[in-house]
PDB file of N, CA, C, O and CB in Angstrom:
ATOM      1  N   MET A   1     -10.378 -11.150   1.513  1.00  0.00           N
ATOM      2  CA  MET A   1      -9.251 -10.730   2.286  1.00  0.00           C
ATOM      3  C   MET A   1      -9.543 -10.979   3.764  1.00  0.00           C
ATOM      4  O   MET A   1     -10.641 -10.715   4.254  1.00  0.00           O
ATOM      5  CB  MET A   1      -8.927  -9.256   2.018  1.00  0.00           C
ATOM      6  N   LYS A   2      -8.556 -11.480   4.439  1.00  0.00           N
ATOM      7  CA  LYS A   2      -8.692 -11.720   5.863  1.00  0.00           C
ATOM      8  C   LYS A   2      -8.460 -10.412   6.613  1.00  0.00           C
ATOM      9  O   LYS A   2      -7.454  -9.734   6.404  1.00  0.00           O
ATOM     10  CB  LYS A   2      -7.705 -12.815   6.338  1.00  0.00           C
ATOM     11  N   LEU A   3      -9.399 -10.069   7.484  1.00  0.00           N
ATOM     12  CA  LEU A   3      -9.274  -8.847   8.277  1.00  0.00           C
ATOM     13  C   LEU A   3      -8.541  -9.144   9.575  1.00  0.00           C
ATOM     14  O   LEU A   3      -8.687 -10.223  10.150  1.00  0.00           O
ATOM     15  CB  LEU A   3     -10.661  -8.236   8.570  1.00  0.00           C
ATOM     16  N   LYS A   4      -7.752  -8.178  10.030  1.00  0.00           N
ATOM     17  CA  LYS A   4      -6.974  -8.317  11.259  1.00  0.00           C
ATOM     18  C   LYS A   4      -7.393  -7.223  12.230  1.00  0.00           C
ATOM     19  O   LYS A   4      -7.962  -6.211  11.823  1.00  0.00           O
ATOM     20  CB  LYS A   4      -5.443  -8.247  10.970  1.00  0.00           C
ATOM     21  N   LYS A   5      -7.116  -7.424  13.503  1.00  0.00           N
ATOM     22  CA  LYS A   5      -7.407  -6.422  14.518  1.00  0.00           C
ATOM     23  C   LYS A   5      -6.167  -5.545  14.690  1.00  0.00           C
ATOM     24  O   LYS A   5      -5.068  -6.047  14.923  1.00  0.00           O
ATOM     25  CB  LYS A   5      -7.825  -7.090  15.873  1.00  0.00           C
ATOM     26  N   SER A   6      -6.355  -4.242  14.575  1.00  0.00           N
ATOM     27  CA  SER A   6      -5.240  -3.303  14.661  1.00  0.00           C
ATOM     28  C   SER A   6      -4.719  -3.204  16.085  1.00  0.00           C
ATOM     29  O   SER A   6      -5.496  -3.135  17.038  1.00  0.00           O
ATOM     30  CB  SER A   6      -5.663  -1.924  14.160  1.00  0.00           C
ATOM     31  N   ARG A   7      -3.401  -3.197  16.222  1.00  0.00           N
ATOM     32  CA  ARG A   7      -2.794  -3.060  17.540  1.00  0.00           C
ATOM     33  C   ARG A   7      -2.382  -1.630  17.829  1.00  0.00           C
ATOM     34  O   ARG A   7      -2.004  -1.305  18.954  1.00  0.00           O
ATOM     35  CB  ARG A   7      -1.595  -3.971  17.660  1.00  0.00           C
ATOM     36  N   TYR A   8      -2.452  -0.760  16.806  1.00  0.00           N
ATOM     37  CA  TYR A   8      -2.180   0.659  17.002  1.00  0.00           C
ATOM     38  C   TYR A   8      -2.938   1.483  15.963  1.00  0.00           C
ATOM     39  O   TYR A   8      -3.546   0.921  15.051  1.00  0.00           O
ATOM     40  CB  TYR A   8      -0.663   0.940  16.917  1.00  0.00           C
ATOM     41  N   LYS A   9      -2.907   2.798  16.091  1.00  0.00           N
ATOM     42  CA  LYS A   9      -3.653   3.697  15.217  1.00  0.00           C
ATOM     43  C   LYS A   9      -3.025   3.722  13.816  1.00  0.00           C
ATOM     44  O   LYS A   9      -1.807   3.846  13.685  1.00  0.00           O
ATOM     45  CB  LYS A   9      -3.694   5.122  15.818  1.00  0.00           C
ATOM     46  N   ARG A  10      -3.857   3.604  12.768  1.00  0.00           N
ATOM     47  CA  ARG A  10      -3.412   3.588  11.381  1.00  0.00           C
ATOM     48  C   ARG A  10      -4.259   4.540  10.557  1.00  0.00           C
ATOM     49  O   ARG A  10      -5.240   5.094  11.054  1.00  0.00           O
ATOM     50  CB  ARG A  10      -3.478   2.165  10.801  1.00  0.00           C
ATOM     51  N   THR A  11      -3.884   4.733   9.291  1.00  0.00           N
ATOM     52  CA  THR A  11      -4.658   5.545   8.354  1.00  0.00           C
ATOM     53  C   THR A  11      -4.979   4.703   7.129  1.00  0.00           C
ATOM     54  O   THR A  11      -4.105   4.022   6.591  1.00  0.00           O
ATOM     55  CB  THR A  11      -3.886   6.839   7.952  1.00  0.00           C
ATOM     56  N   CYS A  12      -6.231   4.748   6.687  1.00  0.00           N
ATOM     57  CA  CYS A  12      -6.667   3.998   5.511  1.00  0.00           C
ATOM     58  C   CYS A  12      -6.096   4.650   4.256  1.00  0.00           C
ATOM     59  O   CYS A  12      -6.168   5.869   4.101  1.00  0.00           O
ATOM     60  CB  CYS A  12      -8.219   3.931   5.438  1.00  0.00           C
ATOM     61  N   LYS A  13      -5.537   3.853   3.373  1.00  0.00           N
ATOM     62  CA  LYS A  13      -4.951   4.357   2.130  1.00  0.00           C
ATOM     63  C   LYS A  13      -6.016   4.830   1.151  1.00  0.00           C
ATOM     64  O   LYS A  13      -5.770   5.762   0.385  1.00  0.00           O
ATOM     65  CB  LYS A  13      -4.097   3.281   1.478  1.00  0.00           C
ATOM     66  N   GLU A  14      -7.192   4.213   1.157  1.00  0.00           N
ATOM     67  CA  GLU A  14      -8.258   4.545   0.206  1.00  0.00           C
ATOM     68  C   GLU A  14      -9.014   5.814   0.589  1.00  0.00           C
ATOM     69  O   GLU A  14      -9.086   6.749  -0.208  1.00  0.00           O
ATOM     70  CB  GLU A  14      -9.234   3.390   0.101  1.00  0.00           C
ATOM     71  N   CYS A  15      -9.574   5.860   1.791  1.00  0.00           N
ATOM     72  CA  CYS A  15     -10.450   6.982   2.182  1.00  0.00           C
ATOM     73  C   CYS A  15      -9.790   7.943   3.168  1.00  0.00           C
ATOM     74  O   CYS A  15     -10.410   8.927   3.573  1.00  0.00           O
ATOM     75  CB  CYS A  15     -11.729   6.446   2.793  1.00  0.00           C
ATOM     76  N   LYS A  16      -8.558   7.679   3.557  1.00  0.00           N
ATOM     77  CA  LYS A  16      -7.792   8.535   4.481  1.00  0.00           C
ATOM     78  C   LYS A  16      -8.418   8.658   5.863  1.00  0.00           C
ATOM     79  O   LYS A  16      -8.095   9.592   6.598  1.00  0.00           O
ATOM     80  CB  LYS A  16      -7.643   9.909   3.891  1.00  0.00           C
ATOM     81  N   SER A  17      -9.305   7.739   6.236  1.00  0.00           N
ATOM     82  CA  SER A  17      -9.895   7.767   7.577  1.00  0.00           C
ATOM     83  C   SER A  17      -8.955   7.084   8.565  1.00  0.00           C
ATOM     84  O   SER A  17      -8.019   6.388   8.171  1.00  0.00           O
ATOM     85  CB  SER A  17     -11.289   7.078   7.586  1.00  0.00           C
ATOM     86  N   THR A  18      -9.214   7.289   9.829  1.00  0.00           N
ATOM     87  CA  THR A  18      -8.385   6.719  10.884  1.00  0.00           C
ATOM     88  C   THR A  18      -8.886   5.326  11.257  1.00  0.00           C
ATOM     89  O   THR A  18     -10.085   5.113  11.435  1.00  0.00           O
ATOM     90  CB  THR A  18      -8.376   7.637  12.120  1.00  0.00           C
ATOM     91  N   ILE A  19      -7.963   4.393  11.372  1.00  0.00           N
ATOM     92  CA  ILE A  19      -8.265   3.047  11.868  1.00  0.00           C
ATOM     93  C   ILE A  19      -7.762   3.018  13.302  1.00  0.00           C
ATOM     94  O   ILE A  19      -6.554   3.008  13.537  1.00  0.00           O
ATOM     95  CB  ILE A  19      -7.593   1.901  10.975  1.00  0.00           C
ATOM     96  N   ASN A  20      -8.666   3.005  14.246  1.00  0.00           N
ATOM     97  CA  ASN A  20      -8.300   3.051  15.664  1.00  0.00           C
ATOM     98  C   ASN A  20      -7.805   1.694  16.159  1.00  0.00           C
ATOM     99  O   ASN A  20      -8.021   0.663  15.522  1.00  0.00           O
ATOM    100  CB  ASN A  20      -9.493   3.507  16.505  1.00  0.00           C
ATOM    101  N   LYS A  21      -7.149   1.722  17.290  1.00  0.00           N
ATOM    102  CA  LYS A  21      -6.678   0.501  17.933  1.00  0.00           C
ATOM    103  C   LYS A  21      -7.873  -0.388  18.251  1.00  0.00           C
ATOM    104  O   LYS A  21      -8.837   0.073  18.862  1.00  0.00           O
ATOM    105  CB  LYS A  21      -5.871   0.822  19.221  1.00  0.00           C
ATOM    106  N   GLY A  22      -7.825  -1.647  17.847  1.00  0.00           N
ATOM    107  CA  GLY A  22      -8.908  -2.590  18.094  1.00  0.00           C
ATOM    108  C   GLY A  22      -9.861  -2.749  16.923  1.00  0.00           C
ATOM    109  O   GLY A  22     -10.635  -3.706  16.896  1.00  0.00           O
ATOM    110  N   ASP A  23      -9.829  -1.824  15.935  1.00  0.00           N
ATOM    111  CA  ASP A  23     -10.682  -1.931  14.749  1.00  0.00           C
ATOM    112  C   ASP A  23     -10.129  -2.971  13.781  1.00  0.00           C
ATOM    113  O   ASP A  23      -8.940  -3.287  13.800  1.00  0.00           O
ATOM    114  CB  ASP A  23     -10.806  -0.566  14.048  1.00  0.00           C
ATOM    115  N   LEU A  24     -11.014  -3.497  12.935  1.00  0.00           N
ATOM    116  CA  LEU A  24     -10.578  -4.447  11.920  1.00  0.00           C
ATOM    117  C   LEU A  24     -10.094  -3.699  10.681  1.00  0.00           C
ATOM    118  O   LEU A  24     -10.647  -2.664  10.311  1.00  0.00           O
ATOM    119  CB  LEU A  24     -11.720  -5.420  11.556  1.00  0.00           C
ATOM    120  N   TYR A  25      -9.051  -4.240  10.045  1.00  0.00           N
ATOM    121  CA  TYR A  25      -8.510  -3.649   8.834  1.00  0.00           C
ATOM    122  C   TYR A  25      -7.923  -4.758   7.969  1.00  0.00           C
ATOM    123  O   TYR A  25      -7.701  -5.874   8.437  1.00  0.00           O
ATOM    124  CB  TYR A  25      -7.439  -2.574   9.166  1.00  0.00           C
ATOM    125  N   GLY A  26      -7.678  -4.438   6.712  1.00  0.00           N
ATOM    126  CA  GLY A  26      -7.037  -5.371   5.799  1.00  0.00           C
ATOM    127  C   GLY A  26      -5.792  -4.735   5.215  1.00  0.00           C
ATOM    128  O   GLY A  26      -5.585  -3.529   5.344  1.00  0.00           O
ATOM    129  N   GLN A  27      -4.966  -5.541   4.574  1.00  0.00           N
ATOM    130  CA  GLN A  27      -3.777  -5.025   3.915  1.00  0.00           C
ATOM    131  C   GLN A  27      -3.743  -5.518   2.490  1.00  0.00           C
ATOM    132  O   GLN A  27      -4.069  -6.672   2.211  1.00  0.00           O
ATOM    133  CB  GLN A  27      -2.503  -5.438   4.664  1.00  0.00           C
ATOM    134  N   LYS A  28      -3.339  -4.627   1.577  1.00  0.00           N
ATOM    135  CA  LYS A  28      -3.115  -5.021   0.202  1.00  0.00           C
ATOM    136  C   LYS A  28      -1.794  -4.403  -0.223  1.00  0.00           C
ATOM    137  O   LYS A  28      -1.288  -3.511   0.458  1.00  0.00           O
ATOM    138  CB  LYS A  28      -4.295  -4.577  -0.734  1.00  0.00           C
ATOM    139  N   THR A  29      -1.229  -4.851  -1.323  1.00  0.00           N
ATOM    140  CA  THR A  29       0.047  -4.330  -1.771  1.00  0.00           C
ATOM    141  C   THR A  29      -0.141  -3.467  -3.004  1.00  0.00           C
ATOM    142  O   THR A  29      -0.996  -3.741  -3.846  1.00  0.00           O
ATOM    143  CB  THR A  29       1.023  -5.466  -2.057  1.00  0.00           C
ATOM    144  N   ILE A  30       0.667  -2.421  -3.100  1.00  0.00           N
ATOM    145  CA  ILE A  30       0.673  -1.564  -4.279  1.00  0.00           C
ATOM    146  C   ILE A  30       2.069  -1.588  -4.875  1.00  0.00           C
ATOM    147  O   ILE A  30       3.049  -1.794  -4.159  1.00  0.00           O
ATOM    148  CB  ILE A  30       0.236  -0.106  -3.927  1.00  0.00           C
ATOM    149  N   ALA A  31       2.164  -1.381  -6.177  1.00  0.00           N
ATOM    150  CA  ALA A  31       3.444  -1.425  -6.880  1.00  0.00           C
ATOM    151  C   ALA A  31       4.074  -0.040  -6.918  1.00  0.00           C
ATOM    152  O   ALA A  31       3.398   0.960  -7.159  1.00  0.00           O
ATOM    153  CB  ALA A  31       3.262  -1.969  -8.307  1.00  0.00           C
ATOM    154  N   LEU A  32       5.369  -0.002  -6.676  1.00  0.00           N
ATOM    155  CA  LEU A  32       6.149   1.218  -6.813  1.00  0.00           C
ATOM    156  C   LEU A  32       7.230   0.964  -7.854  1.00  0.00           C
ATOM    157  O   LEU A  32       7.854  -0.097  -7.854  1.00  0.00           O
ATOM    158  CB  LEU A  32       6.768   1.661  -5.443  1.00  0.00           C
ATOM    159  N   GLY A  33       7.452   1.914  -8.725  1.00  0.00           N
ATOM    160  CA  GLY A  33       8.474   1.764  -9.752  1.00  0.00           C
ATOM    161  C   GLY A  33       7.911   1.113 -10.999  1.00  0.00           C
ATOM    162  O   GLY A  33       6.728   0.782 -11.075  1.00  0.00           O
ATOM    163  N   SER A  34       8.787   0.940 -11.973  1.00  0.00           N
ATOM    164  CA  SER A  34       8.361   0.327 -13.233  1.00  0.00           C
ATOM    165  C   SER A  34       8.426  -1.189 -13.142  1.00  0.00           C
ATOM    166  O   SER A  34       8.998  -1.735 -12.199  1.00  0.00           O
ATOM    167  CB  SER A  34       9.231   0.823 -14.396  1.00  0.00           C
ATOM    168  N   LYS A  35       7.844  -1.866 -14.114  1.00  0.00           N
ATOM    169  CA  LYS A  35       7.810  -3.325 -14.099  1.00  0.00           C
ATOM    170  C   LYS A  35       9.164  -3.937 -14.435  1.00  0.00           C
ATOM    171  O   LYS A  35       9.416  -5.092 -14.091  1.00  0.00           O
ATOM    172  CB  LYS A  35       6.768  -3.828 -15.072  1.00  0.00           C
ATOM    173  N   LYS A  36      10.041  -3.188 -15.101  1.00  0.00           N
ATOM    174  CA  LYS A  36      11.351  -3.711 -15.482  1.00  0.00           C
ATOM    175  C   LYS A  36      12.339  -3.444 -14.362  1.00  0.00           C
ATOM    176  O   LYS A  36      12.707  -2.294 -14.124  1.00  0.00           O
ATOM    177  CB  LYS A  36      11.843  -3.079 -16.809  1.00  0.00           C
ATOM    178  N   ASP A  37      12.769  -4.475 -13.679  1.00  0.00           N
ATOM    179  CA  ASP A  37      13.688  -4.334 -12.558  1.00  0.00           C
ATOM    180  C   ASP A  37      15.097  -4.066 -13.073  1.00  0.00           C
ATOM    181  O   ASP A  37      15.561  -4.728 -14.001  1.00  0.00           O
ATOM    182  CB  ASP A  37      13.665  -5.595 -11.669  1.00  0.00           C
ATOM    183  N   GLY A  38      15.773  -3.095 -12.469  1.00  0.00           N
ATOM    184  CA  GLY A  38      17.142  -2.797 -12.845  1.00  0.00           C
ATOM    185  C   GLY A  38      17.276  -1.889 -14.056  1.00  0.00           C
ATOM    186  O   GLY A  38      18.378  -1.750 -14.585  1.00  0.00           O
ATOM    187  N   GLN A  39      16.206  -1.271 -14.511  1.00  0.00           N
ATOM    188  CA  GLN A  39      16.236  -0.381 -15.656  1.00  0.00           C
ATOM    189  C   GLN A  39      16.967   0.908 -15.268  1.00  0.00           C
ATOM    190  O   GLN A  39      16.724   1.454 -14.192  1.00  0.00           O
ATOM    191  CB  GLN A  39      14.797  -0.079 -16.161  1.00  0.00           C
ATOM    192  N   ASN A  40      17.860   1.396 -16.138  1.00  0.00           N
ATOM    193  CA  ASN A  40      18.616   2.614 -15.866  1.00  0.00           C
ATOM    194  C   ASN A  40      17.961   3.813 -16.541  1.00  0.00           C
ATOM    195  O   ASN A  40      17.538   3.734 -17.694  1.00  0.00           O
ATOM    196  CB  ASN A  40      20.068   2.463 -16.340  1.00  0.00           C
ATOM    197  N   GLU A  41      17.882   4.913 -15.818  1.00  0.00           N
ATOM    198  CA  GLU A  41      17.368   6.166 -16.353  1.00  0.00           C
ATOM    199  C   GLU A  41      18.334   7.273 -15.960  1.00  0.00           C
ATOM    200  O   GLU A  41      19.027   7.159 -14.948  1.00  0.00           O
ATOM    201  CB  GLU A  41      15.922   6.463 -15.832  1.00  0.00           C
ATOM    202  N   THR A  42      18.389   8.337 -16.741  1.00  0.00           N
ATOM    203  CA  THR A  42      19.268   9.457 -16.410  1.00  0.00           C
ATOM    204  C   THR A  42      18.436  10.723 -16.235  1.00  0.00           C
ATOM    205  O   THR A  42      17.531  11.006 -17.020  1.00  0.00           O
ATOM    206  CB  THR A  42      20.349   9.659 -17.508  1.00  0.00           C
ATOM    207  N   TYR A  43      18.763  11.473 -15.193  1.00  0.00           N
ATOM    208  CA  TYR A  43      18.120  12.755 -14.903  1.00  0.00           C
ATOM    209  C   TYR A  43      19.221  13.783 -14.660  1.00  0.00           C
ATOM    210  O   TYR A  43      19.978  13.659 -13.697  1.00  0.00           O
ATOM    211  CB  TYR A  43      17.152  12.651 -13.663  1.00  0.00           C
ATOM    212  N   ASP A  44      19.318  14.777 -15.503  1.00  0.00           N
ATOM    213  CA  ASP A  44      20.313  15.851 -15.373  1.00  0.00           C
ATOM    214  C   ASP A  44      21.731  15.318 -15.185  1.00  0.00           C
ATOM    215  O   ASP A  44      22.490  15.849 -14.374  1.00  0.00           O
ATOM    216  CB  ASP A  44      19.953  16.751 -14.205  1.00  0.00           C
ATOM    217  N   GLY A  45      22.087  14.290 -15.915  1.00  0.00           N
ATOM    218  CA  GLY A  45      23.439  13.739 -15.850  1.00  0.00           C
ATOM    219  C   GLY A  45      23.659  12.690 -14.782  1.00  0.00           C
ATOM    220  O   GLY A  45      24.744  12.115 -14.712  1.00  0.00           O
ATOM    221  N   PHE A  46      22.666  12.421 -13.946  1.00  0.00           N
ATOM    222  CA  PHE A  46      22.796  11.399 -12.910  1.00  0.00           C
ATOM    223  C   PHE A  46      22.111  10.120 -13.377  1.00  0.00           C
ATOM    224  O   PHE A  46      20.970  10.149 -13.838  1.00  0.00           O
ATOM    225  CB  PHE A  46      22.191  11.888 -11.565  1.00  0.00           C
ATOM    226  N   ALA A  47      22.807   9.011 -13.254  1.00  0.00           N
ATOM    227  CA  ALA A  47      22.224   7.717 -13.621  1.00  0.00           C
ATOM    228  C   ALA A  47      21.483   7.151 -12.417  1.00  0.00           C
ATOM    229  O   ALA A  47      22.029   7.084 -11.316  1.00  0.00           O
ATOM    230  CB  ALA A  47      23.322   6.722 -14.113  1.00  0.00           C
ATOM    231  N   VAL A  48      20.240   6.746 -12.634  1.00  0.00           N
ATOM    232  CA  VAL A  48      19.402   6.212 -11.563  1.00  0.00           C
ATOM    233  C   VAL A  48      18.924   4.828 -11.980  1.00  0.00           C
ATOM    234  O   VAL A  48      18.418   4.649 -13.088  1.00  0.00           O
ATOM    235  CB  VAL A  48      18.190   7.158 -11.257  1.00  0.00           C
ATOM    236  N   THR A  49      19.082   3.858 -11.100  1.00  0.00           N
ATOM    237  CA  THR A  49      18.583   2.520 -11.355  1.00  0.00           C
ATOM    238  C   THR A  49      17.214   2.391 -10.707  1.00  0.00           C
ATOM    239  O   THR A  49      17.068   2.607  -9.504  1.00  0.00           O
ATOM    240  CB  THR A  49      19.564   1.439 -10.821  1.00  0.00           C
ATOM    241  N   VAL A  50      16.213   2.038 -11.503  1.00  0.00           N
ATOM    242  CA  VAL A  50      14.844   1.929 -11.014  1.00  0.00           C
ATOM    243  C   VAL A  50      14.567   0.476 -10.635  1.00  0.00           C
ATOM    244  O   VAL A  50      14.839  -0.437 -11.415  1.00  0.00           O
ATOM    245  CB  VAL A  50      13.827   2.429 -12.084  1.00  0.00           C
ATOM    246  N   HIS A  51      14.030   0.267  -9.446  1.00  0.00           N
ATOM    247  CA  HIS A  51      13.686  -1.076  -8.983  1.00  0.00           C
ATOM    248  C   HIS A  51      12.187  -1.176  -8.784  1.00  0.00           C
ATOM    249  O   HIS A  51      11.542  -0.229  -8.333  1.00  0.00           O
ATOM    250  CB  HIS A  51      14.430  -1.420  -7.673  1.00  0.00           C
ATOM    251  N   TYR A  52      11.648  -2.312  -9.120  1.00  0.00           N
ATOM    252  CA  TYR A  52      10.224  -2.596  -8.938  1.00  0.00           C
ATOM    253  C   TYR A  52      10.042  -3.204  -7.564  1.00  0.00           C
ATOM    254  O   TYR A  52      10.698  -4.188  -7.224  1.00  0.00           O
ATOM    255  CB  TYR A  52       9.676  -3.551 -10.050  1.00  0.00           C
ATOM    256  N   MET A  53       9.154  -2.624  -6.770  1.00  0.00           N
ATOM    257  CA  MET A  53       8.874  -3.214  -5.469  1.00  0.00           C
ATOM    258  C   MET A  53       7.411  -3.037  -5.117  1.00  0.00           C
ATOM    259  O   MET A  53       6.728  -2.164  -5.654  1.00  0.00           O
ATOM    260  CB  MET A  53       9.762  -2.593  -4.389  1.00  0.00           C
ATOM    261  N   ARG A  54       6.946  -3.865  -4.221  1.00  0.00           N
ATOM    262  CA  ARG A  54       5.566  -3.808  -3.754  1.00  0.00           C
ATOM    263  C   ARG A  54       5.604  -3.555  -2.256  1.00  0.00           C
ATOM    264  O   ARG A  54       6.401  -4.155  -1.534  1.00  0.00           O
ATOM    265  CB  ARG A  54       4.782  -5.128  -4.093  1.00  0.00           C
ATOM    266  N   ILE A  55       4.730  -2.653  -1.792  1.00  0.00           N
ATOM    267  CA  ILE A  55       4.676  -2.358  -0.373  1.00  0.00           C
ATOM    268  C   ILE A  55       3.252  -2.579   0.139  1.00  0.00           C
ATOM    269  O   ILE A  55       2.288  -2.328  -0.585  1.00  0.00           O
ATOM    270  CB  ILE A  55       5.145  -0.909  -0.097  1.00  0.00           C
ATOM    271  N   PRO A  56       3.116  -3.043   1.372  1.00  0.00           N
ATOM    272  CA  PRO A  56       1.771  -3.240   1.936  1.00  0.00           C
ATOM    273  C   PRO A  56       1.189  -1.915   2.421  1.00  0.00           C
ATOM    274  O   PRO A  56       1.897  -1.089   2.997  1.00  0.00           O
ATOM    275  CB  PRO A  56       1.812  -4.257   3.099  1.00  0.00           C
ATOM    276  N   VAL A  57      -0.121  -1.720   2.180  1.00  0.00           N
ATOM    277  CA  VAL A  57      -0.837  -0.543   2.668  1.00  0.00           C
ATOM    278  C   VAL A  57      -2.065  -1.006   3.438  1.00  0.00           C
ATOM    279  O   VAL A  57      -2.625  -2.067   3.162  1.00  0.00           O
ATOM    280  CB  VAL A  57      -1.238   0.405   1.495  1.00  0.00           C
ATOM    281  N   ASP A  58      -2.472  -0.198   4.401  1.00  0.00           N
ATOM    282  CA  ASP A  58      -3.611  -0.528   5.253  1.00  0.00           C
ATOM    283  C   ASP A  58      -4.900   0.001   4.636  1.00  0.00           C
ATOM    284  O   ASP A  58      -4.935   1.107   4.096  1.00  0.00           O
ATOM    285  CB  ASP A  58      -3.418   0.047   6.669  1.00  0.00           C
ATOM    286  N   VAL A  59      -5.968  -0.811   4.725  1.00  0.00           N
ATOM    287  CA  VAL A  59      -7.285  -0.444   4.196  1.00  0.00           C
ATOM    288  C   VAL A  59      -8.314  -0.752   5.274  1.00  0.00           C
ATOM    289  O   VAL A  59      -8.305  -1.840   5.850  1.00  0.00           O
ATOM    290  CB  VAL A  59      -7.612  -1.213   2.856  1.00  0.00           C
ATOM    291  N   CYS A  60      -9.205   0.204   5.551  1.00  0.00           N
ATOM    292  CA  CYS A  60     -10.208   0.009   6.608  1.00  0.00           C
ATOM    293  C   CYS A  60     -11.253  -1.035   6.179  1.00  0.00           C
ATOM    294  O   CYS A  60     -11.356  -1.385   5.003  1.00  0.00           O
ATOM    295  CB  CYS A  60     -10.904   1.357   6.949  1.00  0.00           C
ATOM    296  N   LYS A  61     -12.004  -1.509   7.138  1.00  0.00           N
ATOM    297  CA  LYS A  61     -12.997  -2.555   6.893  1.00  0.00           C
ATOM    298  C   LYS A  61     -14.062  -2.091   5.898  1.00  0.00           C
ATOM    299  O   LYS A  61     -14.494  -2.872   5.050  1.00  0.00           O
ATOM    300  CB  LYS A  61     -13.657  -2.976   8.209  1.00  0.00           C
ATOM    301  N   THR A  62     -14.488  -0.832   5.993  1.00  0.00           N
ATOM    302  CA  THR A  62     -15.514  -0.301   5.101  1.00  0.00           C
ATOM    303  C   THR A  62     -15.044  -0.306   3.649  1.00  0.00           C
ATOM    304  O   THR A  62     -15.786  -0.724   2.760  1.00  0.00           O
ATOM    305  CB  THR A  62     -15.899   1.115   5.522  1.00  0.00           C
ATOM    306  N   CYS A  63     -13.835   0.148   3.406  1.00  0.00           N
ATOM    307  CA  CYS A  63     -13.286   0.189   2.040  1.00  0.00           C
ATOM    308  C   CYS A  63     -13.101  -1.241   1.489  1.00  0.00           C
ATOM    309  O   CYS A  63     -13.284  -1.479   0.295  1.00  0.00           O
ATOM    310  CB  CYS A  63     -11.924   0.956   2.023  1.00  0.00           C
ATOM    311  N   CYS A  64     -12.742  -2.174   2.362  1.00  0.00           N
ATOM    312  CA  CYS A  64     -12.583  -3.576   1.927  1.00  0.00           C
ATOM    313  C   CYS A  64     -13.908  -4.159   1.467  1.00  0.00           C
ATOM    314  O   CYS A  64     -13.963  -4.881   0.472  1.00  0.00           O
ATOM    315  CB  CYS A  64     -12.005  -4.435   3.066  1.00  0.00           C
ATOM    316  N   GLU A  65     -14.976  -3.846   2.193  1.00  0.00           N
ATOM    317  CA  GLU A  65     -16.288  -4.372   1.823  1.00  0.00           C
ATOM    318  C   GLU A  65     -16.822  -3.718   0.546  1.00  0.00           C
ATOM    319  O   GLU A  65     -17.421  -4.391  -0.293  1.00  0.00           O
ATOM    320  CB  GLU A  65     -17.278  -4.162   2.968  1.00  0.00           C
ATOM    321  N   VAL A  66     -16.606  -2.410   0.397  1.00  0.00           N
ATOM    322  CA  VAL A  66     -17.104  -1.677  -0.776  1.00  0.00           C
ATOM    323  C   VAL A  66     -16.337  -2.060  -2.035  1.00  0.00           C
ATOM    324  O   VAL A  66     -16.936  -2.328  -3.076  1.00  0.00           O
ATOM    325  CB  VAL A  66     -17.004  -0.164  -0.543  1.00  0.00           C
ATOM    326  N   LYS A  67     -15.010  -2.084  -1.939  1.00  0.00           N
ATOM    327  CA  LYS A  67     -14.181  -2.364  -3.104  1.00  0.00           C
ATOM    328  C   LYS A  67     -13.882  -3.838  -3.257  1.00  0.00           C
ATOM    329  O   LYS A  67     -13.209  -4.236  -4.207  1.00  0.00           O
ATOM    330  CB  LYS A  67     -12.896  -1.598  -3.020  1.00  0.00           C
ATOM    331  N   SER A  68     -14.364  -4.646  -2.351  1.00  0.00           N
ATOM    332  CA  SER A  68     -14.126  -6.093  -2.321  1.00  0.00           C
ATOM    333  C   SER A  68     -12.661  -6.437  -2.568  1.00  0.00           C
ATOM    334  O   SER A  68     -12.308  -7.091  -3.549  1.00  0.00           O
ATOM    335  CB  SER A  68     -14.997  -6.787  -3.358  1.00  0.00           C
ATOM    336  N   CYS A  69     -11.822  -5.974  -1.643  1.00  0.00           N
ATOM    337  CA  CYS A  69     -10.380  -6.228  -1.718  1.00  0.00           C
ATOM    338  C   CYS A  69     -10.106  -7.725  -1.721  1.00  0.00           C
ATOM    339  O   CYS A  69     -10.607  -8.458  -0.868  1.00  0.00           O
ATOM    340  CB  CYS A  69      -9.644  -5.554  -0.542  1.00  0.00           C
ATOM    341  N   LYS A  70      -9.325  -8.164  -2.662  1.00  0.00           N
ATOM    342  CA  LYS A  70      -8.961  -9.582  -2.732  1.00  0.00           C
ATOM    343  C   LYS A  70      -7.539  -9.736  -3.114  1.00  0.00           C
ATOM    344  O   LYS A  70      -7.048 -10.859  -3.224  1.00  0.00           O
ATOM    345  CB  LYS A  70      -9.832 -10.327  -3.708  1.00  0.00           C
TER     346      LYS A  70
END
């Protein structure tokens, strides 16, 4: 994973530590929702359409080296 220099203060998703301005960090994506896009579910009479999406999360340099983020 290519590390970038942070332009503002962030929080690591893995260890919850602070990534200060100027520190190196990486980004990886995590999945939200189910794998079937557009699947309908009902909760208490309300129909909800579930969408699969991926969002980027910040990971500090230490966690990237330990977990070998790729």
